[in-house]
Structures are given as structure tokens and as C-alpha cells.
Z-matrix of the N, CA and C atoms (Angstrom, degrees):
N
C 1 1.455
C 2 1.534 1 108.44
N 3 1.313 2 116.60 1 134.25
C 4 1.455 3 121.83 2 177.78
C 5 1.524 4 109.89 3 -71.28
N 6 1.304 5 115.15 4 150.18
C 7 1.459 6 122.30 5 -176.80
C 8 1.525 7 112.00 6 -51.01
N 9 1.318 8 116.67 7 -48.30
C 10 1.463 9 120.82 8 -176.14
C 11 1.524 10 113.58 9 -78.15
N 12 1.325 11 117.32 10 -8.70
C 13 1.465 12 120.37 11 176.58
C 14 1.524 13 112.12 12 -83.09
N 15 1.309 14 117.44 13 -12.17
C 16 1.453 15 122.15 14 -179.05
C 17 1.527 16 110.77 15 -69.17
N 18 1.329 17 115.87 16 127.81
C 19 1.469 18 119.79 17 176.87
C 20 1.519 19 111.33 18 -61.60
N 21 1.324 20 116.46 19 -35.41
C 22 1.471 21 120.81 20 179.40
C 23 1.525 22 110.27 21 -64.04
N 24 1.314 23 117.05 22 -45.91
C 25 1.464 24 121.49 23 179.82
C 26 1.527 25 109.87 24 -63.81
N 27 1.313 26 117.43 25 -45.39
C 28 1.460 27 120.57 26 -179.58
C 29 1.529 28 111.40 27 -63.12
N 30 1.335 29 116.82 28 -42.02
C 31 1.466 30 120.91 29 179.90
C 32 1.526 31 110.70 30 -64.68
N 33 1.323 32 116.59 31 -46.57
C 34 1.464 33 119.77 32 -179.58
C 35 1.531 34 110.41 33 -64.02
N 36 1.316 35 117.71 34 -40.35
C 37 1.471 36 120.62 35 178.41
C 38 1.527 37 110.39 36 -61.51
N 39 1.315 38 117.17 37 -45.13
C 40 1.476 39 120.65 38 179.09
C 41 1.526 40 110.86 39 -61.00
N 42 1.327 41 115.99 40 -47.97
C 43 1.462 42 119.99 41 -178.03
C 44 1.534 43 111.15 42 -65.64
N 45 1.316 44 116.15 43 -44.72
C 46 1.456 45 120.81 44 -177.87
C 47 1.525 46 111.56 45 -62.94
N 48 1.316 47 116.36 46 -50.51
C 49 1.459 48 119.03 47 -178.01
C 50 1.527 49 111.79 48 -70.45
N 51 1.323 50 117.35 49 -32.82
C 52 1.466 51 120.35 50 174.81
C 53 1.519 52 111.45 51 -64.78
N 54 1.331 53 116.26 52 -45.58
C 55 1.467 54 120.53 53 178.27
C 56 1.523 55 110.83 54 -62.50
N 57 1.331 56 116.38 55 -41.94
C 58 1.459 57 120.56 56 179.97
C 59 1.536 58 111.07 57 -63.21
N 60 1.327 59 116.05 58 -44.14
C 61 1.471 60 120.00 59 179.82
C 62 1.532 61 110.98 60 -62.37
N 63 1.321 62 116.83 61 -42.25
C 64 1.466 63 120.63 62 178.38
C 65 1.527 64 110.85 63 -61.37
N 66 1.320 65 116.24 64 -43.50
C 67 1.464 66 119.37 65 179.29
C 68 1.524 67 111.72 66 -65.21
N 69 1.313 68 116.97 67 -37.34
C 70 1.459 69 119.73 68 178.04
C 71 1.529 70 110.55 69 -64.29
N 72 1.326 71 116.88 70 -40.39
C 73 1.458 72 120.21 71 177.84
C 74 1.527 73 110.64 72 -65.56
N 75 1.324 74 115.93 73 -44.20
C 76 1.465 75 120.33 74 177.57
C 77 1.524 76 111.31 75 -62.63
N 78 1.314 77 116.02 76 -36.88
C 79 1.459 78 121.12 77 -176.78
C 80 1.514 79 113.86 78 -59.31
N 81 1.313 80 117.41 79 -25.20
C 82 1.468 81 119.30 80 178.50
C 83 1.524 82 111.32 81 -65.25
N 84 1.337 83 117.45 82 -20.04
C 85 1.462 84 121.94 83 177.68
C 86 1.527 85 112.46 84 -104.90
N 87 1.326 86 117.10 85 12.53
C 88 1.466 87 121.77 86 -175.45
C 89 1.530 88 111.89 87 -51.83
N 90 1.314 89 117.51 88 -42.98
C 91 1.467 90 121.72 89 -178.65
C 92 1.524 91 113.54 90 -62.01
N 93 1.316 92 117.01 91 -20.83
C 94 1.472 93 121.61 92 179.76
C 95 1.527 94 112.65 93 -89.59
N 96 1.345 95 116.86 94 -10.57
C 97 1.462 96 120.29 95 -177.97
C 98 1.523 97 110.21 96 -70.68
N 99 1.343 98 115.65 97 148.57
C 100 1.459 99 118.62 98 170.21
C 101 1.527 100 108.08 99 -77.37
N 102 1.314 101 116.39 100 177.31
C 103 1.471 102 121.24 101 -176.21
C 104 1.526 103 112.29 102 -55.94
N 105 1.323 104 117.42 103 -46.23
C 106 1.470 105 120.83 104 -179.12
C 107 1.529 106 111.65 105 -67.10
N 108 1.316 107 116.34 106 -36.06
C 109 1.460 108 120.17 107 176.98
C 110 1.520 109 111.36 108 -64.49
N 111 1.330 110 116.46 109 -39.14
C 112 1.459 111 120.51 110 177.90
C 113 1.524 112 110.58 111 -66.47
N 114 1.330 113 117.03 112 -41.85
C 115 1.464 114 120.60 113 178.50
C 116 1.523 115 110.37 114 -61.79
N 117 1.319 116 116.79 115 -42.82
C 118 1.457 117 121.31 116 179.21
C 119 1.531 118 110.92 117 -64.60
N 120 1.316 119 116.65 118 -42.87
C 121 1.462 120 120.94 119 178.93
C 122 1.537 121 110.12 120 -59.80
N 123 1.322 122 116.94 121 -48.08
C 124 1.465 123 121.32 122 -179.53
C 125 1.521 124 110.44 123 -60.94
N 126 1.318 125 116.66 124 -43.31
C 127 1.460 126 121.28 125 179.75
C 128 1.528 127 111.25 126 -61.49
N 129 1.298 128 116.23 127 -44.80
C 130 1.469 129 119.62 128 179.41
C 131 1.518 130 111.56 129 -66.87
N 132 1.319 131 116.32 130 -36.87
C 133 1.460 132 119.76 131 178.48
C 134 1.532 133 109.95 132 -66.76
N 135 1.323 134 117.61 133 -39.13
C 136 1.463 135 120.34 134 176.30
C 137 1.524 136 110.84 135 -61.69
N 138 1.321 137 116.00 136 -41.51
C 139 1.462 138 121.07 137 178.76
C 140 1.532 139 110.70 138 -61.55
N 141 1.309 140 117.26 139 -45.86
C 142 1.465 141 121.15 140 -179.54
C 143 1.531 142 110.42 141 -64.80
N 144 1.331 143 117.28 142 -40.36
C 145 1.469 144 120.20 143 179.42
C 146 1.532 145 110.58 144 -64.57
N 147 1.323 146 117.00 145 -39.02
C 148 1.467 147 120.25 146 177.31
C 149 1.526 148 110.77 147 -64.78
N 150 1.320 149 116.97 148 -44.60
C 151 1.466 150 121.10 149 177.90
C 152 1.524 151 110.49 150 -61.70
N 153 1.333 152 116.75 151 -40.13
C 154 1.457 153 121.44 152 -179.70
C 155 1.529 154 110.66 153 -64.83
N 156 1.330 155 116.90 154 -40.29
C 157 1.460 156 120.22 155 177.82
C 158 1.529 157 110.93 156 -62.31
N 159 1.318 158 117.12 157 -43.83
C 160 1.464 159 121.30 158 178.51
C 161 1.525 160 109.76 159 -62.87
N 162 1.318 161 116.20 160 -43.63
C 163 1.462 162 120.89 161 179.53
C 164 1.526 163 110.50 162 -60.17
N 165 1.320 164 116.95 163 -45.06
C 166 1.462 165 120.71 164 179.87
C 167 1.529 166 111.05 165 -66.11
N 168 1.319 167 117.15 166 -35.63
C 169 1.465 168 119.89 167 178.37
C 170 1.523 169 110.24 168 -63.79
N 171 1.340 170 116.66 169 -36.47
C 172 1.467 171 119.83 170 176.16
C 173 1.525 172 110.69 171 -60.19
N 174 1.329 173 116.33 172 -41.71
C 175 1.463 174 120.68 173 177.13
C 176 1.519 175 110.13 174 -60.55
N 177 1.333 176 116.07 175 -47.61
C 178 1.460 177 120.89 176 -176.87
C 179 1.527 178 112.37 177 -62.36
N 180 1.335 179 116.95 178 -36.20
C 181 1.460 180 120.92 179 -176.98
C 182 1.524 181 113.34 180 -84.28
N 183 1.313 182 116.52 181 -15.16
C 184 1.461 183 120.31 182 -177.75
C 185 1.525 184 111.21 183 -70.29
N 186 1.315 185 115.16 184 148.08
C 187 1.466 186 121.52 185 174.55
C 188 1.528 187 111.38 186 -92.38
N 189 1.336 188 116.17 187 -3.68
C 190 1.456 189 121.82 188 -177.67
C 191 1.533 190 110.72 189 -67.56
N 192 1.325 191 116.20 190 134.24
C 193 1.465 192 121.43 191 -178.91
C 194 1.524 193 111.96 192 -58.61
N 195 1.324 194 116.90 193 -46.16
C 196 1.469 195 120.53 194 -178.51
C 197 1.531 196 111.70 195 -62.84
N 198 1.327 197 116.78 196 -38.96
C 199 1.471 198 120.42 197 178.05
C 200 1.524 199 110.10 198 -64.15
N 201 1.327 200 116.38 199 -44.25
C 202 1.470 201 120.35 200 179.24
C 203 1.530 202 110.63 201 -63.79
N 204 1.319 203 116.27 202 -39.91
C 205 1.464 204 120.86 203 178.23
C 206 1.527 205 110.55 204 -63.53
N 207 1.314 206 116.91 205 -41.21
C 208 1.461 207 121.34 206 178.70
C 209 1.523 208 110.96 207 -60.96
N 210 1.320 209 116.73 208 -44.14
C 211 1.464 210 121.24 209 178.53
C 212 1.526 211 110.17 210 -61.97
N 213 1.315 212 116.78 211 -44.12
C 214 1.464 213 120.24 212 179.95
C 215 1.529 214 111.63 213 -64.68
N 216 1.331 215 116.95 214 -38.82
C 217 1.465 216 120.31 215 177.66
C 218 1.526 217 110.58 216 -63.94
N 219 1.326 218 116.69 217 -41.87
C 220 1.463 219 120.38 218 177.66
C 221 1.525 220 110.29 219 -62.41
N 222 1.327 221 116.62 220 -45.11
C 223 1.467 222 119.79 221 179.31
C 224 1.528 223 111.33 222 -60.96
N 225 1.326 224 115.85 223 -40.78
C 226 1.467 225 119.93 224 179.05
C 227 1.525 226 111.00 225 -64.38
N 228 1.327 227 116.03 226 -46.27
C 229 1.467 228 119.77 227 179.95
C 230 1.526 229 111.18 228 -62.38
N 231 1.325 230 116.97 229 -46.14
C 232 1.460 231 120.29 230 179.42
C 233 1.521 232 111.17 231 -66.32
N 234 1.332 233 116.09 232 -35.26
C 235 1.459 234 120.66 233 179.54
C 236 1.514 235 112.58 234 -60.60
N 237 1.323 236 116.98 235 -28.22
C 238 1.461 237 120.74 236 177.65
C 239 1.528 238 111.36 237 -65.24
N 240 1.334 239 115.66 238 -20.50
C 241 1.464 240 120.90 239 178.65
C 242 1.534 241 111.16 240 -107.41
N 243 1.338 242 115.60 241 10.97
C 244 1.454 243 120.47 242 179.63
C 245 1.520 244 113.36 243 74.23
N 246 1.335 245 116.72 244 25.32
C 247 1.461 246 121.35 245 -177.88
C 248 1.520 247 111.22 246 -118.23
N 249 1.317 248 114.10 247 160.67
C 250 1.460 249 123.08 248 168.15
C 251 1.527 250 105.78 249 -120.17
N 252 1.330 251 118.72 250 166.87
C 253 1.464 252 118.17 251 175.78
C 254 1.532 253 112.14 252 -55.75
N 255 1.327 254 117.44 253 -40.35
C 256 1.468 255 119.86 254 179.69
C 257 1.526 256 111.86 255 -63.68
N 258 1.334 257 117.12 256 -44.17
C 259 1.470 258 118.67 257 -179.81
C 260 1.525 259 110.66 258 -68.66
N 261 1.324 260 117.14 259 -32.64
C 262 1.464 261 120.02 260 177.14
C 263 1.529 262 109.70 261 -61.65
N 264 1.344 263 116.82 262 -48.32
C 265 1.458 264 120.13 263 -179.45
C 266 1.536 265 110.95 264 -65.94
N 267 1.320 266 117.06 265 -37.33
C 268 1.466 267 120.69 266 178.28
C 269 1.527 268 110.25 267 -62.94
N 270 1.323 269 116.29 268 -44.53
C 271 1.468 270 119.51 269 179.69
C 272 1.523 271 111.69 270 -65.80
N 273 1.327 272 116.88 271 -38.16
C 274 1.463 273 119.61 272 177.22
C 275 1.528 274 110.14 273 -62.87
N 276 1.336 275 116.35 274 -43.22
C 277 1.458 276 120.67 275 179.80
C 278 1.532 277 110.52 276 -64.77
N 279 1.324 278 117.50 277 -40.54
C 280 1.461 279 121.13 278 177.94
C 281 1.526 280 110.88 279 -62.35
N 282 1.314 281 116.37 280 -39.69
C 283 1.466 282 120.23 281 178.00
C 284 1.526 283 110.58 282 -62.62
N 285 1.323 284 116.88 283 -44.36
C 286 1.462 285 120.52 284 178.82
C 287 1.529 286 110.79 285 -65.17
N 288 1.316 287 117.47 286 -36.31
C 289 1.472 288 120.75 287 177.52
C 290 1.528 289 110.30 288 -65.89
N 291 1.325 290 117.77 289 -39.98
C 292 1.469 291 120.99 290 176.63
C 293 1.524 292 110.81 291 -63.51
N 294 1.327 293 115.77 292 -40.40
C 295 1.470 294 119.66 293 178.70
C 296 1.525 295 109.81 294 -62.23
N 297 1.339 296 116.99 295 -42.43
C 298 1.471 297 120.55 296 178.24
C 299 1.527 298 110.48 297 -64.30
N 300 1.321 299 116.88 298 -41.52
C 301 1.458 300 121.29 299 179.76
C 302 1.528 301 110.92 300 -62.09
N 303 1.324 302 116.56 301 -41.58
C 304 1.469 303 120.50 302 177.44
C 305 1.517 304 111.29 303 -61.47
N 306 1.321 305 116.14 304 -39.22
C 307 1.464 306 120.50 305 178.25
C 308 1.521 307 110.70 306 -63.89
N 309 1.328 308 116.70 307 -41.41
C 310 1.465 309 120.35 308 179.95
C 311 1.524 310 111.10 309 -63.64
N 312 1.324 311 117.53 310 -36.51
C 313 1.463 312 121.89 311 179.24
C 314 1.521 313 111.11 312 -65.88
N 315 1.326 314 116.42 313 -27.89
C 316 1.466 315 120.97 314 -177.70
C 317 1.514 316 113.14 315 -80.42
N 318 1.333 317 118.29 316 -12.84
C 319 1.462 318 118.51 317 -175.53
C 320 1.498 319 112.83 318 -85.04
């Protein structure tokens, strides 16, 4: 069975990208959130980033041609911005850590 033919892979991709899109839409109102809302947003974003890392690792470990091609396309796209998947995740985590630090300063 091809990587993308798996119902599990398709379901996780739908859920992951749907959750990410919802958080991105919510994020436009981040400045209007109260302290608890900001904490919840950061927590959910951390959860999605962790799930995304696991999902990408599945692609990297797969022997499926399409999965390998997807990883290479991502690397190429990120490379245009001077990033790798690892640096992308590191920068996302650093951003979330800064957001948490800002919240702590406000208390």
C-alpha cells in the first residue's frame, strides 16, 4: 500500500492541517485574547507542532516514493528561505517560547 493510500495517514493529515488552519485563523485575534486564552492558544499550537513533527518523521522514514518526494519538495521550498525542516521547527518553538515569556512578564 502506498503511503498516501493509508486511511490513517489521510485522516491524520486532514486533522493536522485542519487544526493548524483553525489556529492560524484564531491567531489573527491573539492580541485580543485574555491571559488564559493566550496560554490555551500557545498550548494548542505546541500540540499541533509536535504532531506535525511526528507526521513529517513518518514521511522521512517511509520507503514510499511519494513520501520521499514530498519530503524533498518541502526541503526545496524551505531551502528557498534558507531553512531546513529542523530549523523551521526550531524557529516555531522559539516563537512559542517568546510568546510564553511575554505572558510571564505580564503577570
